[in-house]
VOPAGU-2260 file (C-alpha; in pm, 1 decimal, decimal comma):
REM VOPAGU-2260
SITE   aa  ch    i         X         Y         Z
SITE  MET   A    0    5674,3    2291,5    -876,9
SITE  THR   A    1    5386,9    2146,5    -671,6
SITE  SER   A    2    5215,3    1814,6    -703,7
SITE  LYS   A    3    4867,5    1721,1    -595,9
SITE  VAL   A    4    4860,4    1439,2    -342,7
SITE  MET   A    5    4551,5    1221,5    -357,5
SITE  PRO   A    6    4412,6    1122,2     -16,7
SITE  ILE   A    7    4443,9     756,4      76,2
SITE  SER   A    8    4110,4     581,7     105,9
SITE  ARG   A    9    3995,9     224,5     150,7
SITE  PHE   A   10    3960,2       3,5    -154,7
SITE  GLU   A   11    3613,7       8,8    -307,8
SITE  ARG   A   12    3485,4    -197,1    -596,6
SITE  VAL   A   13    3131,0    -138,4    -713,5
SITE  GLY   A   14    2999,5    -429,2    -916,4
SITE  ALA   A   15    2738,6    -406,2   -1188,2
SITE  HIS   A   16    2482,8    -571,9    -960,8
SITE  SER   A   17    2622,7    -498,9    -615,2
SITE  HIS   A   18    2306,7    -301,1    -534,5
SITE  ILE   A   19    2085,5    -610,4    -566,1
SITE  LYS   A   20    1975,1    -733,4    -221,9
SITE  GLY   A   21    1676,3    -949,8    -318,4
SITE  LEU   A   22    1366,6    -968,1    -535,4
SITE  GLY   A   23    1177,7    -690,6    -357,8
SITE  VAL   A   24     863,3    -905,8    -332,6
SITE  ARG   A   25     636,4    -888,6     -27,0
SITE  ASP   A   26     353,5   -1140,5      20,8
SITE  GLY   A   27     373,5   -1238,4    -343,8
SITE  LYS   A   28     352,4    -880,5    -472,1
SITE  ALA   A   29     653,8    -700,4    -620,1
SITE  LEU   A   30     712,0    -345,8    -495,5
SITE  PRO   A   31     791,9     -90,6    -769,8
SITE  VAL   A   32    1134,0     -18,4    -613,8
SITE  ALA   A   33    1275,0    -248,7    -345,8
SITE  ASP   A   34    1596,7    -439,3    -262,0
SITE  GLY   A   35    1774,1    -269,1    -552,7
SITE  MET   A   36    1521,1    -401,4    -805,6
SITE  VAL   A   37    1314,5    -166,3   -1022,1
SITE  GLY   A   38    1018,8    -255,5   -1243,9
SITE  GLN   A   39     988,0    -603,0   -1404,6
SITE  ILE   A   40     688,8    -664,9   -1175,8
SITE  GLU   A   41     565,5    -982,6   -1349,5
SITE  ALA   A   42     915,1   -1131,4   -1380,2
SITE  ARG   A   43    1000,6   -1066,5   -1015,1
SITE  GLU   A   44     673,5   -1216,0    -893,4
SITE  ALA   A   45     736,1   -1522,2   -1109,4
SITE  ALA   A   46    1089,5   -1547,1    -967,3
SITE  ALA   A   47     944,3   -1526,5    -613,9
SITE  ILE   A   48     727,2   -1830,4    -691,8
SITE  VAL   A   49    1040,3   -2010,3    -815,7
SITE  VAL   A   50    1217,6   -1926,3    -488,0
SITE  ASP   A   51     927,5   -2074,5    -290,6
SITE  MET   A   52     941,1   -2387,8    -507,9
SITE  ILE   A   53    1314,9   -2417,2    -445,9
SITE  ARG   A   54    1265,6   -2390,9     -70,1
SITE  ARG   A   55     999,2   -2662,5     -82,4
SITE  GLY   A   56    1215,2   -2890,1    -298,0
SITE  LYS   A   57     984,7   -2865,2    -599,1
SITE  MET   A   58    1246,8   -2759,0    -858,7
SITE  ALA   A   59    1414,8   -3096,2    -906,8
SITE  GLY   A   60    1479,0   -3167,1   -1273,7
SITE  ARG   A   61    1379,4   -2814,7   -1376,4
SITE  GLY   A   62    1554,5   -2497,5   -1476,8
SITE  ILE   A   63    1468,5   -2137,3   -1556,9
SITE  LEU   A   64    1500,2   -1952,7   -1886,4
SITE  LEU   A   65    1496,7   -1572,4   -1887,0
SITE  VAL   A   66    1406,2   -1421,9   -2225,3
SITE  GLY   A   67    1424,4   -1053,6   -2304,6
SITE  PRO   A   68    1610,9    -783,1   -2494,4
SITE  PRO   A   69    1962,7    -673,0   -2392,8
SITE  GLY   A   70    1970,0    -454,2   -2083,3
SITE  SER   A   71    1638,8    -578,8   -1944,9
SITE  GLY   A   72    1792,2    -703,9   -1617,8
SITE  LYS   A   73    1827,0   -1079,5   -1674,3
SITE  THR   A   74    2153,1   -1106,6   -1478,1
SITE  ALA   A   75    2011,0    -883,8   -1205,5
SITE  LEU   A   76    1706,9   -1110,0   -1166,5
SITE  ALA   A   77    1924,4   -1422,5   -1144,7
SITE  SER   A   78    2140,9   -1253,4    -879,3
SITE  ALA   A   79    1827,3   -1149,2    -689,2
SITE  ILE   A   80    1705,7   -1510,8    -683,2
SITE  ALA   A   81    2033,8   -1617,8    -520,9
SITE  LYS   A   82    2019,7   -1332,5    -267,5
SITE  GLU   A   83    1659,3   -1420,6    -183,7
SITE  LEU   A   84    1763,8   -1778,5    -104,4
SITE  GLY   A   85    2026,4   -1661,2     146,6
SITE  GLU   A   86    2340,3   -1454,0     190,9
SITE  ASP   A   87    2577,6   -1750,8     171,8
SITE  VAL   A   88    2405,4   -1913,1    -127,1
SITE  PRO   A   89    2663,1   -1946,6    -408,8
SITE  PHE   A   90    2593,8   -1747,0    -725,7
SITE  ILE   A   91    2804,3   -1826,8   -1031,7
SITE  ALA   A   92    2753,0   -1622,3   -1349,7
SITE  ILE   A   93    2916,3   -1727,6   -1675,3
SITE  SER   A   94    2865,6   -1659,2   -2044,3
SITE  ALA   A   95    2807,1   -1955,2   -2272,7
SITE  SER   A   96    3106,3   -1849,0   -2481,3
SITE  GLU   A   97    3336,6   -1917,3   -2182,7
SITE  VAL   A   98    3273,4   -2290,3   -2228,0
SITE  TYR   A   99    3480,6   -2279,6   -2547,1
SITE  SER   A  100    3747,4   -2030,0   -2441,7
SITE  THR   A  101    3941,1   -2234,4   -2184,6
SITE  GLU   A  102    4190,1   -2520,6   -2197,0
SITE  LEU   A  103    3941,5   -2747,7   -2022,3
SITE  LYS   A  104    3706,4   -2983,8   -2198,8
SITE  LYS   A  105    3351,3   -2854,4   -2232,4
SITE  SER   A  106    3215,4   -3117,4   -1996,7
SITE  GLU   A  107    3483,2   -3041,5   -1734,3
SITE  PHE   A  108    3422,1   -2666,1   -1750,1
SITE  ILE   A  109    3045,1   -2709,8   -1709,2
SITE  MET   A  110    3094,0   -2961,5   -1427,5
SITE  GLN   A  111    3324,5   -2723,9   -1239,5
SITE  ALA   A  112    3074,9   -2439,9   -1283,6
SITE  LEU   A  113    2793,1   -2662,7   -1154,7
SITE  ARG   A  114    2989,6   -2768,3    -846,7
SITE  LYS   A  115    3100,5   -2411,2    -774,5
SITE  ALA   A  116    2729,5   -2330,6    -747,8
SITE  ILE   A  117    2663,4   -2594,8    -479,8
SITE  GLY   A  118    2751,0   -2496,2    -124,9
SITE  VAL   A  119    2811,1   -2717,2     177,4
SITE  ARG   A  120    2745,5   -2564,1     519,1
SITE  ILE   A  121    2956,7   -2760,1     766,1
SITE  ARG   A  122    2897,0   -2752,5    1140,7
SITE  GLU   A  123    3174,3   -2860,8    1371,4
SITE  ILE   A  124    3175,6   -2890,0    1749,1
SITE  ARG   A  125    3535,4   -2851,3    1859,8
SITE  LYS   A  126    3702,0   -2848,4    2199,2
SITE  ILE   A  127    3906,1   -2532,8    2250,4
SITE  TYR   A  128    4100,0   -2353,6    2523,0
SITE  GLU   A  129    3990,9   -1990,7    2547,6
SITE  GLY   A  130    4125,3   -1707,7    2758,8
SITE  MET   A  131    4346,1   -1403,6    2796,6
SITE  VAL   A  132    4719,9   -1470,7    2789,6
SITE  THR   A  133    4868,8   -1362,3    3123,4
SITE  GLU   A  134    5205,9   -1536,4    3084,9
SITE  LEU   A  135    5393,8   -1658,9    2779,3
SITE  GLU   A  136    5733,6   -1825,0    2769,0
SITE  ILE   A  137    5871,1   -1977,9    2448,2
SITE  LYS   A  138    6116,4   -2263,4    2511,3
SITE  THR   A  139    6396,8   -2302,1    2255,2
SITE  GLY   A  140    6650,3   -2571,1    2178,0
SITE  LYS   A  141    6915,4   -2657,3    1920,4
SITE  SER   A  142    6797,3   -2724,6    1569,6
SITE  PRO   A  143    6857,6   -3087,0    1460,1
SITE  TYR   A  144    6981,1   -2952,5    1125,7
SITE  ASN   A  145    7193,0   -2664,5    1253,9
SITE  PRO   A  146    7336,0   -2688,8    1608,9
SITE  TYR   A  147    7412,1   -2313,4    1609,3
SITE  GLN   A  148    7047,8   -2220,9    1552,6
SITE  GLN   A  149    6783,5   -2208,2    1823,8
SITE  VAL   A  150    6431,8   -2325,6    1735,3
SITE  PRO   A  151    6109,1   -2341,1    1939,1
SITE  VAL   A  152    6065,2   -2676,2    2111,9
SITE  GLY   A  153    5766,0   -2585,6    2327,6
SITE  ALA   A  154    5604,7   -2310,3    2530,7
SITE  LYS   A  155    5451,3   -2236,4    2866,1
SITE  ILE   A  156    5131,4   -2034,0    2851,3
SITE  ARG   A  157    4888,5   -1916,1    3117,9
SITE  LEU   A  158    4526,4   -1839,4    3024,9
SITE  LYS   A  159    4269,4   -1652,9    3230,3
SITE  THR   A  160    3892,4   -1609,5    3222,2
SITE  LYS   A  161    3659,2   -1450,8    3476,4
SITE  LEU   A  162    3596,6   -1798,4    3615,6
SITE  GLU   A  163    3946,0   -1950,4    3635,3
SITE  GLU   A  164    4315,1   -1930,7    3542,8
SITE  LYS   A  165    4539,0   -2218,4    3429,8
SITE  THR   A  166    4890,8   -2283,6    3304,8
SITE  PHE   A  167    4960,3   -2515,2    3006,9
SITE  ASN   A  168    5275,8   -2667,1    2865,1
SITE  VAL   A  169    5242,4   -2697,0    2486,4
SITE  ASP   A  170    5454,1   -2866,7    2220,2
SITE  GLU   A  171    5659,8   -2714,5    1937,3
SITE  ALA   A  172    5364,9   -2710,4    1692,6
SITE  VAL   A  173    5159,3   -2486,3    1921,1
SITE  ALA   A  174    5469,5   -2279,6    2000,4
SITE  MET   A  175    5520,8   -2216,5    1628,8
SITE  GLU   A  176    5154,7   -2113,8    1600,5
SITE  LEU   A  177    5194,6   -1869,4    1890,5
SITE  ILE   A  178    5498,5   -1711,6    1724,3
SITE  GLY   A  179    5339,1   -1708,7    1379,4
SITE  LYS   A  180    5021,8   -1537,1    1503,8
SITE  GLY   A  181    5222,6   -1284,5    1704,8
SITE  VAL   A  182    5048,1   -1370,2    2032,5
SITE  GLN   A  183    5144,4   -1148,0    2327,1
SITE  VAL   A  184    5045,7   -1112,4    2690,2
SITE  GLY   A  185    4704,1    -943,6    2700,5
SITE  ASP   A  186    4570,3   -1113,4    2386,8
SITE  VAL   A  187    4252,2   -1321,6    2394,1
SITE  ILE   A  188    4306,4   -1644,3    2200,9
SITE  TRP   A  189    4154,2   -1978,3    2114,7
SITE  ILE   A  190    4364,5   -2295,7    2101,9
SITE  ASP   A  191    4210,9   -2583,9    1908,9
SITE  ALA   A  192    4259,4   -2889,5    2131,3
SITE  GLU   A  193    4280,8   -3126,7    1834,9
SITE  THR   A  194    4499,4   -2939,4    1586,0
SITE  GLY   A  195    4674,2   -2684,0    1809,1
SITE  ARG   A  196    4567,3   -2407,9    1571,5
SITE  ILE   A  197    4563,9   -2061,5    1730,5
SITE  THR   A  198    4294,5   -1799,8    1669,6
SITE  ARG   A  199    4381,1   -1452,4    1797,5
SITE  LEU   A  200    4058,9   -1264,2    1878,0
SITE  GLY   A  201    4215,7    -932,6    1984,9
SITE  ARG   A  202    4346,1    -739,1    2284,7
SITE  CYS   A  203    4159,5    -789,5    2611,0
SITE  GLU   A  204    3977,0    -490,7    2757,8
SITE  GLU   A  205    4102,1    -594,1    3103,6
SITE  VAL   A  206    4468,5    -630,5    3010,2
SITE  PRO   A  207    4707,5    -543,8    3299,3
SITE  SER   A  208    4828,1    -184,3    3293,6
SITE  GLU   A  209    5193,6    -282,5    3236,3
SITE  TYR   A  210    5095,0    -443,6    2906,3
SITE  LYS   A  211    4881,3    -154,5    2778,6
SITE  TYR   A  212    4997,4      70,2    2496,6
SITE  ASP   A  213    4921,2     436,1    2438,5
SITE  ILE   A  214    4838,4     364,2    2074,7
SITE  GLU   A  215    4687,5      28,7    1980,2
SITE  VAL   A  216    4521,6     -79,3    1658,3
SITE  SER   A  217    4412,8    -428,9    1766,4
SITE  GLN   A  218    4045,1    -496,2    1818,9
SITE  LYS   A  219    3929,9    -481,0    2181,7
SITE  VAL   A  220    3748,0    -788,7    2315,7
SITE  PRO   A  221    3606,4    -862,6    2661,6
SITE  LEU   A  222    3759,5   -1112,0    2902,3
SITE  PRO   A  223    3593,6   -1453,5    2846,9
SITE  ARG   A  224    3341,5   -1546,5    3116,5
SITE  GLY   A  225    3320,7   -1924,9    3125,8
SITE  PRO   A  226    3571,0   -2204,7    3182,0
SITE  ILE   A  227    3897,6   -2213,7    2986,9
SITE  SER   A  228    3823,0   -2556,3    2837,7
SITE  THR   A  229    3498,6   -2536,8    2640,3
SITE  GLU   A  230    3326,0   -2652,1    2322,8
SITE  LYS   A  231    3222,7   -2420,1    2042,1
SITE  GLU   A  232    3030,9   -2467,8    1719,3
SITE  PHE   A  233    3206,5   -2352,7    1402,8
SITE  ILE   A  234    3012,5   -2305,8    1078,9
SITE  HIS   A  235    3199,1   -2303,6     747,2
SITE  THR   A  236    3042,2   -2267,8     403,4
SITE  ILE   A  237    3243,3   -2402,2     111,0
SITE  THR   A  238    3155,8   -2526,9    -236,1
SITE  LEU   A  239    3174,2   -2877,3    -375,2
SITE  HIS   A  240    3435,4   -2756,9    -622,5
SITE  GLN   A  241    3657,2   -2635,7    -337,8
SITE  LEU   A  242    3629,9   -2979,0    -177,5
SITE  ASP   A  243    3708,1   -3140,5    -514,7
SITE  VAL   A  244    4023,2   -2931,6    -553,6
SITE  SER   A  245    4129,1   -2997,3    -194,2
SITE  TYR   A  246    4101,2   -3372,9    -230,6
SITE  ALA   A  247    4257,2   -3375,8    -576,5
SITE  ARG   A  248    4558,7   -3189,1    -438,8
SITE  SER   A  249    4594,7   -3439,7    -156,2
SITE  THR   A  250    4707,3   -3709,0    -401,8
SITE  SER   A  251    5079,7   -3778,3    -426,9
SITE  SER   A  252    5106,6   -3662,6    -788,7
SITE  SER   A  253    4950,5   -3326,0    -708,5
SITE  ILE   A  254    5169,3   -3281,1    -403,7
SITE  PHE   A  255    5475,3   -3359,1    -616,3
SITE  SER   A  256    5373,2   -3100,8    -873,9
SITE  LEU   A  257    5307,3   -2837,0    -607,9
SITE  LEU   A  258    5638,7   -2898,4    -431,3
SITE  PHE   A  259    5863,9   -2928,4    -734,1
SITE  GLY   A  260    5701,4   -2684,3    -972,5
SITE  GLY   A  261    5535,8   -2933,1   -1203,5
SITE  ARG   A  262    5216,2   -2837,9   -1379,3
SITE  GLU   A  263    4911,2   -2909,9   -1169,3
SITE  ASP   A  264    4643,0   -3112,9   -1343,7
SITE  LYS   A  265    4347,9   -2882,9   -1412,5
SITE  GLU   A  266    4091,4   -3158,1   -1465,8
SITE  ILE   A  267    3959,3   -3337,8   -1160,7
SITE  PRO   A  268    3919,9   -3716,9   -1191,7
SITE  PRO   A  269    3559,4   -3844,6   -1161,2
SITE  GLU   A  270    3657,6   -4081,5    -880,3
SITE  GLU   A  271    3771,8   -3783,2    -670,7
SITE  ARG   A  272    3431,4   -3619,4    -715,1
SITE  GLN   A  273    3257,6   -3944,1    -623,2
SITE  ARG   A  274    3473,2   -3963,9    -312,1
SITE  VAL   A  275    3375,1   -3607,5    -217,3
SITE  ASP   A  276    3005,8   -3678,8    -280,8
SITE  ARG   A  277    3015,3   -3986,4     -55,0
SITE  MET   A  278    3190,7   -3789,0     216,8
SITE  VAL   A  279    2941,6   -3500,4     198,9
SITE  LYS   A  280    2645,4   -3741,0     210,2
SITE  GLU   A  281    2792,4   -3900,8     522,6
SITE  TRP   A  282    2825,0   -3557,3     681,5
SITE  VAL   A  283    2463,2   -3479,3     595,4
SITE  ASP   A  284    2341,6   -3813,6     735,8
SITE  GLU   A  285    2534,9   -3746,3    1057,4
SITE  GLY   A  286    2385,0   -3396,2    1087,6
SITE  ARG   A  287    2724,3   -3230,6    1050,4
SITE  ALA   A  288    2648,8   -3058,5     720,7
SITE  GLU   A  289    2373,9   -2947,3     487,1
SITE  ILE   A  290    2366,9   -2894,5     111,5
SITE  ILE   A  291    2303,6   -2539,9     -13,4
SITE  PRO   A  292    2189,2   -2546,7    -377,6
SITE  GLY   A  293    2316,9   -2224,2    -531,3
SITE  VAL   A  294    2240,7   -2055,6    -862,4
SITE  LEU   A  295    2434,6   -2114,9   -1184,5
SITE  PHE   A  296    2351,7   -1839,4   -1433,8
SITE  ILE   A  297    2448,1   -1897,5   -1798,0
SITE  ASP   A  298    2402,3   -1591,7   -2018,8
SITE  ASP   A  299    2372,5   -1607,7   -2398,8
SITE  VAL   A  300    2271,6   -1971,5   -2370,0
SITE  HIS   A  301    2198,6   -1984,7   -2745,0
SITE  MET   A  302    2578,1   -2006,8   -2795,6
SITE  LEU   A  303    2596,8   -2356,9   -2645,1
SITE  ASP   A  304    2608,6   -2667,3   -2867,1
SITE  LEU   A  305    2414,4   -2995,2   -2853,1
SITE  GLU   A  306    2676,0   -3167,2   -2637,5
SITE  SER   A  307    2666,5   -2890,9   -2377,0
SITE  PHE   A  308    2285,7   -2886,7   -2374,6
SITE  ALA   A  309    2278,5   -3262,9   -2322,5
SITE  TYR   A  310    2522,3   -3227,1   -2033,0
SITE  LEU   A  311    2306,2   -2955,9   -1872,3
SITE  GLY   A  312    1992,4   -3164,0   -1911,3
SITE  ARG   A  313    2158,4   -3453,5   -1735,7
SITE  ALA   A  314    2289,8   -3221,7   -1461,9
SITE  MET   A  315    1936,2   -3095,6   -1386,4
SITE  GLU   A  316    1830,0   -3449,4   -1298,7
SITE  SER   A  317    2128,5   -3508,1   -1071,4
SITE  GLU   A  318    2078,4   -3553,2    -697,9
SITE  LEU   A  319    2338,9   -3283,0    -631,3
SITE  ALA   A  320    2246,4   -2998,0    -867,9
SITE  PRO   A  321    2225,4   -2620,2    -836,5
SITE  ILE   A  322    1941,8   -2405,4    -965,0
SITE  ILE   A  323    2024,0   -2352,7   -1332,2
SITE  VAL   A  324    1914,1   -2016,7   -1474,1
SITE  LEU   A  325    1964,0   -1960,7   -1847,2
SITE  ALA   A  326    1922,8   -1634,4   -2038,5
SITE  THR   A  327    1894,1   -1538,6   -2403,3
SITE  ASN   A  328    1787,9   -1248,1   -2624,3
SITE  ARG   A  329    1728,7   -1462,0   -2934,9
SITE  GLY   A  330    1395,8   -1577,3   -3079,9
SITE  MET   A  331    1449,3   -1850,5   -3338,0
SITE  ALA   A  332    1817,0   -1938,2   -3376,1
SITE  LYS   A  333    2032,5   -2220,2   -3507,0
SITE  ILE   A  334    2172,5   -2457,4   -3248,8
SITE  ARG   A  335    2546,9   -2408,9   -3251,0
SITE  GLY   A  336    2729,1   -2648,6   -3482,7
SITE  THR   A  337    2410,8   -2759,5   -3662,1
SITE  ASP   A  338    2162,6   -2635,0   -3921,7
SITE  ILE   A  339    1873,9   -2701,9   -3685,6
SITE  GLU   A  340    1665,3   -2398,1   -3588,5
SITE  ALA   A  341    1504,0   -2405,7   -3247,3
SITE  PRO   A  342    1327,0   -2155,2   -3021,0
SITE  HIS   A  343    1595,8   -1946,9   -2850,0
SITE  GLY   A  344    1859,7   -2177,6   -3001,6
SITE  VAL   A  345    1780,9   -2438,8   -2732,4
SITE  PRO   A  346    1684,8   -2803,0   -2809,8
SITE  LEU   A  347    1316,9   -2878,3   -2748,6
SITE  ASP   A  348    1388,6   -3163,0   -2504,1
SITE  LEU   A  349    1569,6   -2917,0   -2275,3
SITE  LEU   A  350    1311,4   -2640,9   -2328,0
SITE  ASP   A  351    1044,7   -2876,7   -2193,3
SITE  ARG   A  352    1228,0   -2876,3   -1857,0
SITE  LEU   A  353    1251,0   -2497,5   -1829,6
SITE  LEU   A  354    1018,4   -2245,1   -1669,7
SITE  ILE   A  355    1034,0   -1944,4   -1902,5
SITE  ILE   A  356    1016,4   -1591,8   -1757,6
SITE  LYS   A  357     985,8   -1294,3   -1989,9
SITE  MET   A  358    1171,2    -967,5   -1930,9
SITE  ARG   A  359    1032,6    -653,0   -2094,5
SITE  PRO   A  360    1206,6    -322,7   -2178,9
SITE  TYR   A  361    1209,7     -61,6   -1903,7
SITE  THR   A  362     976,3     237,7   -1913,2
SITE  GLU   A  363    1105,2     594,7   -1881,9
SITE  ASP   A  364    1008,3     615,4   -1513,9
SITE  GLU   A  365    1179,7     284,8   -1442,6
SITE  VAL   A  366    1496,5     401,0   -1619,7
SITE  LYS   A  367    1499,0     708,6   -1397,1
SITE  GLU   A  368    1462,2     498,7   -1080,3
SITE  ILE   A  369    1738,8     260,6   -1189,2
SITE  LEU   A  370    1970,1     555,6   -1251,4
SITE  LYS   A  371    1894,0     685,3    -902,1
SITE  VAL   A  372    1978,1     345,7    -751,0
SITE  ARG   A  373    2302,2     312,0    -947,9
SITE  ALA   A  374    2406,0     671,5    -872,8
SITE  LYS   A  375    2360,6     607,3    -501,4
SITE  GLU   A  376    2555,0     279,5    -525,6
SITE  GLU   A  377    2845,8     448,0    -706,6
SITE  GLY   A  378    2842,6     757,2    -482,7
SITE  VAL   A  379    2742,9     997,4    -762,9
SITE  LYS   A  380    2535,2    1302,3    -667,8
SITE  LEU   A  381    2309,8    1402,4    -957,4
SITE  SER   A  382    2131,0    1731,4   -1003,1
SITE  ASP   A  383    1770,7    1712,7   -1123,9
SITE  ASP   A  384    1861,5    1832,2   -1471,7
SITE  ALA   A  385    2146,1    1577,3   -1497,1
SITE  LEU   A  386    1904,6    1298,6   -1401,8
SITE  GLU   A  387    1660,2    1411,7   -1670,2
SITE  VAL   A  388    1933,3    1414,0   -1937,0
SITE  LEU   A  389    2057,4    1068,3   -1833,7
SITE  THR   A  390    1700,7     933,3   -1835,6
SITE  LYS   A  391    1649,5    1061,5   -2188,8
SITE  ILE   A  392    1977,0     898,4   -2295,1
SITE  GLY   A  393    1872,0     571,9   -2131,8
SITE  VAL   A  394    1542,9     568,8   -2322,8
SITE  GLU   A  395    1677,9     680,2   -2661,8
SITE  SER   A  396    2010,0     493,4   -2657,2
SITE  SER   A  397    2033,5     224,4   -2387,3
SITE  LEU   A  398    2012,3     197,8   -2011,1
SITE  ARG   A  399    2359,3      45,9   -1992,8
SITE  TYR   A  400    2507,8     340,7   -2178,3
SITE  ALA   A  401    2337,4     585,9   -1942,1
SITE  VAL   A  402    2470,5     397,3   -1639,6
SITE  GLN   A  403    2818,9     392,1   -1793,5
SITE  LEU   A  404    2814,8     772,5   -1813,1
SITE  LEU   A  405    2773,6     818,3   -1436,5
SITE  ALA   A  406    3141,3     772,6   -1343,4
SITE  PRO   A  407    3288,3     983,8   -1631,9
SITE  ALA   A  408    3040,3    1263,6   -1561,1
SITE  LEU   A  409    3146,3    1266,0   -1195,3
SITE  GLU   A  410    3512,6    1293,5   -1293,2
SITE  ILE   A  411    3431,4    1585,9   -1524,3
SITE  ALA   A  412    3245,3    1757,4   -1238,7
SITE  LYS   A  413    3545,1    1707,7   -1008,4
SITE  TYR   A  414    3770,8    1879,3   -1263,5
SITE  GLN   A  415    3545,5    2182,0   -1219,2
SITE  GLY   A  416    3570,9    2163,6    -839,8
SITE  ARG   A  417    3218,5    2028,4    -789,7
SITE  ASP   A  418    3087,7    1708,8    -631,8
SITE  VAL   A  419    2742,0    1732,3    -791,8
SITE  VAL   A  420    2698,8    1625,6   -1153,4
SITE  THR   A  421    2507,7    1869,9   -1372,4
SITE  SER   A  422    2350,9    1830,8   -1715,7
SITE  GLU   A  423    2656,0    1999,2   -1871,9
SITE  ASP   A  424    2881,6    1733,0   -1721,7
SITE  VAL   A  425    2661,6    1459,5   -1868,0
SITE  LYS   A  426    2657,2    1624,5   -2211,2
SITE  ARG   A  427    3035,7    1661,0   -2202,4
SITE  ALA   A  428    3068,8    1291,8   -2113,3
SITE  CYS   A  429    2839,2    1207,2   -2407,2
SITE  GLU   A  430    3070,9    1396,3   -2642,0
SITE  MET   A  431    3376,7    1213,4   -2513,4
SITE  PHE   A  432    3221,2     865,3   -2487,9
SITE  ILE   A  433    2976,7     808,5   -2771,8
SITE  ASP   A  434    2712,5     536,7   -2794,2
SITE  VAL   A  435    2695,8     255,2   -3049,4
SITE  LYS   A  436    2465,1     438,9   -3291,5
SITE  LYS   A  437    2698,3     739,0   -3308,2
SITE  SER   A  438    3008,4     522,0   -3345,8
SITE  VAL   A  439    2853,6     331,7   -3638,3
SITE  SER   A  440    2735,1     646,8   -3817,5
SITE  TYR   A  441    3077,3     804,7   -3759,3
SITE  LEU   A  442    3264,3     520,7   -3924,6
SITE  LYS   A  443    3018,5     500,6   -4214,0
SITE  LYS   A  444    3151,1     837,7   -4330,1
SITE  TYR   A  445    3491,9     679,6   -4381,5
SITE  GLU   A  446    3387,8     347,0   -4531,7
SITE  GLU   A  447    3524,9     441,8   -4874,5
SITE  MET   A  448    3868,8     488,8   -4719,3
SITE  PHE   A  449    3875,6     135,3   -4573,0
SITE  LEU   A  450    4050,8    -154,2   -4744,3
SITE  LYS   A  451    3798,1    -398,2   -4885,0
């Protein structure tokens, strides 16, 4: 009996919009296919104007509403806006129904989502000791709790650069860091002068021959050039919500719950957020940090109620607010929890603050281009006839359904020993995974057998 062994490969996760790199707009004009975006020329050009307004600080108190049928690329456009603003700009996508499906209060859930979409880029100038380790001696002593156990009480370490070489005696905290990071002779490290934290950069290219290995997997780095004691700028990007959680956990009650297994409070007190806001503003005034307004995308916004809409309207006027992008596929709809009908199910006072961008259905040529982009992203090789069949399915059924068939069709092709998907593979996948229209018509045949 033989078994087939699958080769080990690195983990890959292809997201629904991982191919989006930007809006694909050059000098105010949208290219037909660019940055992962296809079609939607008018919408992308409008979004490019919004991006320019954001950069100039002209979007205060405003939001964006994307209206269009399902599968018209509303989430993709919101993601493209975030990517256009910068690689480290936070992008948070939620569905309006999530507001009511958690243990948190509606206001707390929306507040956390808003603060997750606001980044803080922190710049720190820190004094460090940098060099290649040429000598390392860990000093041990008796543990105060167990006299038969030896524990690190300090260390002697010698660092070298092309300019100089020095020996340092360090305390037990740094010694524990050296042991924990697995530092050895020949490694290039940083030692934070203030905290004693160790950063191991890799194995030095000029490591002495007696400390070289025939097989090494560590990254090779050059021998530092300058002095051992130096200053470096570190840039960290975190969100306001991460700062909120960090400061909330620093309270005694949270520490008690973390240490002794108690339930951690999920809601963050307003005074903690105010404390974080004051701290961040001080950092900004001192030039140590800058605020990065991200993008909060709320899909199916017509599912929110009056209370949530009021909270969003207030959030738009806040000094610390992300770019709020809403999306809906409804025309006239009742506002949740009321008998009031409103355009898109959104109160008029909030609609007045929104720039509305329309999304239209894709043409046949655009469907074909999108399928090409997605096939490339997912590593699926399509024959010309398979692409034509998928394009026809995308036009007659839905683009999402056609995209969903890519992966199953590839697996069917692999069963036949091929790495190129043909039209027969696509048709076989269609038989195995039917679309919504076929599933509804199928069940209609058996309606009389159902319990009523």
